[in-house]
TIVOSE-678992 format. One record per residue (C-alpha): x, y, z. Coordinates in Angstrom, 2 decimals. Layout:
<pts>
<pt u="X" v="Y" w="Z"/>
...
</pts>
This chain:
<pts>
<pt u="6.96" v="-4.16" w="23.55"/>
<pt u="9.56" v="-2.79" w="22.23"/>
<pt u="12.41" v="-3.32" w="19.41"/>
<pt u="11.17" v="-3.83" w="15.73"/>
<pt u="7.91" v="-4.85" w="14.49"/>
<pt u="5.89" v="-5.96" w="11.37"/>
<pt u="3.37" v="-5.60" w="9.62"/>
<pt u="2.62" v="-9.33" w="8.00"/>
<pt u="-0.82" v="-10.74" w="6.31"/>
<pt u="-1.30" v="-14.38" w="8.64"/>
<pt u="-2.58" v="-17.49" w="8.16"/>
<pt u="-5.12" v="-18.89" w="10.40"/>
<pt u="-4.23" v="-22.47" w="9.92"/>
<pt u="-0.47" v="-21.33" w="10.80"/>
<pt u="-0.35" v="-18.49" w="13.29"/>
<pt u="3.02" v="-16.31" w="13.50"/>
<pt u="2.97" v="-17.58" w="10.07"/>
<pt u="3.05" v="-15.52" w="6.95"/>
<pt u="0.04" v="-16.30" w="4.51"/>
<pt u="0.48" v="-17.99" w="1.51"/>
<pt u="0.37" v="-16.12" w="-0.81"/>
<pt u="1.96" v="-12.93" w="0.70"/>
<pt u="-0.97" v="-10.38" w="0.68"/>
<pt u="1.29" v="-7.83" w="2.40"/>
<pt u="4.17" v="-6.99" w="4.87"/>
<pt u="5.70" v="-3.76" w="5.62"/>
<pt u="9.14" v="-5.47" w="6.72"/>
<pt u="10.85" v="-4.52" w="10.25"/>
<pt u="10.24" v="-0.99" w="10.74"/>
<pt u="12.27" v="2.15" w="12.93"/>
<pt u="9.24" v="3.24" w="14.92"/>
<pt u="11.55" v="5.58" w="16.25"/>
<pt u="11.97" v="7.28" w="13.08"/>
<pt u="8.97" v="8.67" w="12.09"/>
<pt u="8.65" v="12.08" w="10.97"/>
<pt u="6.68" v="14.86" w="12.22"/>
<pt u="6.42" v="13.99" w="14.97"/>
<pt u="3.91" v="11.15" w="14.22"/>
<pt u="4.87" v="7.62" w="14.68"/>
<pt u="5.25" v="5.18" w="10.96"/>
<pt u="2.15" v="3.83" w="9.50"/>
<pt u="1.51" v="0.86" w="7.25"/>
<pt u="-1.48" v="1.39" w="4.31"/>
<pt u="-3.44" v="-1.27" w="3.48"/>
<pt u="-5.97" v="-1.72" w="1.01"/>
<pt u="-9.07" v="-3.79" w="2.64"/>
<pt u="-11.27" v="-4.20" w="-1.15"/>
<pt u="-13.86" v="-6.93" w="0.50"/>
<pt u="-15.28" v="-7.77" w="4.03"/>
<pt u="-13.51" v="-11.39" w="4.36"/>
<pt u="-11.43" v="-11.84" w="7.57"/>
<pt u="-7.10" v="-10.83" w="7.72"/>
<pt u="-5.31" v="-11.79" w="9.71"/>
<pt u="-2.17" v="-9.96" w="10.91"/>
<pt u="0.96" v="-10.14" w="13.19"/>
<pt u="4.00" v="-8.93" w="14.16"/>
<pt u="6.84" v="-10.89" w="13.25"/>
<pt u="9.31" v="-9.75" w="15.48"/>
<pt u="10.55" v="-12.59" w="18.41"/>
<pt u="7.94" v="-13.76" w="20.03"/>
<pt u="5.81" v="-10.73" w="19.44"/>
<pt u="2.80" v="-13.53" w="17.85"/>
<pt u="2.38" v="-15.37" w="20.56"/>
<pt u="2.36" v="-12.62" w="23.42"/>
<pt u="-0.52" v="-11.18" w="21.71"/>
<pt u="0.43" v="-8.60" w="19.00"/>
<pt u="-2.06" v="-9.62" w="16.38"/>
<pt u="-4.81" v="-8.05" w="14.67"/>
<pt u="-8.14" v="-9.31" w="12.40"/>
<pt u="-8.78" v="-7.30" w="9.75"/>
<pt u="-13.07" v="-7.99" w="9.60"/>
<pt u="-13.21" v="-10.57" w="12.42"/>
<pt u="-15.85" v="-13.08" w="12.68"/>
<pt u="-17.93" v="-11.99" w="15.17"/>
<pt u="-18.57" v="-15.91" w="16.72"/>
<pt u="-15.74" v="-15.88" w="19.17"/>
<pt u="-15.76" v="-20.24" w="18.06"/>
<pt u="-14.80" v="-19.54" w="14.79"/>
<pt u="-11.13" v="-19.71" w="13.27"/>
<pt u="-11.14" v="-16.30" w="12.50"/>
<pt u="-12.24" v="-14.52" w="15.28"/>
<pt u="-9.53" v="-12.46" w="17.29"/>
<pt u="-9.79" v="-14.27" w="20.21"/>
<pt u="-9.11" v="-17.70" w="18.18"/>
<pt u="-6.34" v="-16.40" w="15.77"/>
<pt u="-4.53" v="-14.91" w="19.33"/>
<pt u="-4.70" v="-18.57" w="20.81"/>
<pt u="-3.46" v="-19.80" w="18.18"/>
<pt u="-0.34" v="-17.36" w="17.73"/>
<pt u="0.49" v="-17.93" w="22.27"/>
<pt u="0.67" v="-21.78" w="21.36"/>
<pt u="2.84" v="-20.94" w="17.87"/>
<pt u="6.44" v="-22.76" w="18.34"/>
<pt u="7.53" v="-20.34" w="15.74"/>
<pt u="7.65" v="-16.43" w="14.67"/>
<pt u="8.29" v="-16.62" w="10.44"/>
<pt u="9.09" v="-13.32" w="8.94"/>
<pt u="8.17" v="-12.67" w="5.88"/>
<pt u="11.10" v="-12.91" w="2.98"/>
<pt u="10.06" v="-9.67" w="0.94"/>
<pt u="8.01" v="-6.43" w="1.67"/>
<pt u="5.38" v="-6.19" w="-0.34"/>
<pt u="1.23" v="-4.68" w="-0.49"/>
<pt u="1.45" v="-1.57" w="0.92"/>
<pt u="1.84" v="2.36" w="1.71"/>
<pt u="4.46" v="3.02" w="4.77"/>
<pt u="4.48" v="6.81" w="5.65"/>
<pt u="5.94" v="8.91" w="8.14"/>
<pt u="8.92" v="6.79" w="8.60"/>
<pt u="12.66" v="8.94" w="8.08"/>
<pt u="13.90" v="5.99" w="5.82"/>
<pt u="12.20" v="5.93" w="3.39"/>
<pt u="8.41" v="6.99" w="1.66"/>
<pt u="6.82" v="3.48" w="0.28"/>
<pt u="7.22" v="0.00" w="2.14"/>
<pt u="7.77" v="-1.68" w="-1.39"/>
<pt u="11.93" v="-1.76" w="-1.39"/>
<pt u="13.27" v="-1.05" w="1.81"/>
<pt u="15.75" v="-3.66" w="3.18"/>
<pt u="17.80" v="-1.83" w="5.47"/>
<pt u="15.54" v="-1.03" w="8.49"/>
<pt u="16.35" v="-2.90" w="11.34"/>
<pt u="14.59" v="-1.64" w="14.78"/>
<pt u="11.45" v="-0.05" w="15.48"/>
<pt u="8.97" v="0.51" w="18.60"/>
<pt u="5.48" v="1.03" w="17.62"/>
<pt u="3.54" v="-0.13" w="13.55"/>
<pt u="0.12" v="1.97" w="13.03"/>
<pt u="-1.50" v="0.12" w="10.48"/>
<pt u="-4.14" v="2.72" w="8.77"/>
<pt u="-6.99" v="1.42" w="5.61"/>
<pt u="-8.14" v="2.52" w="2.84"/>
<pt u="-11.78" v="1.59" w="2.07"/>
</pts>
């Protein structure tokens, strides 16, 4: 999938919608503008083992399966498993981007060194998510 991508904190009960409260959101990142031959990455500190839903808010990317779960349930029947989150996303009627950039650090991006306040980002091809324990 090409074009813009986001790394957006989601909601297991409302797939393809920002979680409330919003814990992190990269905004739309133009990955084709990486630096030093590397794709941009959005780093989020994961401080516990709770399941964390993530989705891409670009177009229908979430519905097409561009979702992820950090610390997913090992039980595929549980709502916090990757299997169930993907199923819920595939049935979502809308894909809503978050209204603010927050909660992480954007690296290897030619347009910005931080994910905190660059609102001029418009396009992307790939977003890598890195985690720090």
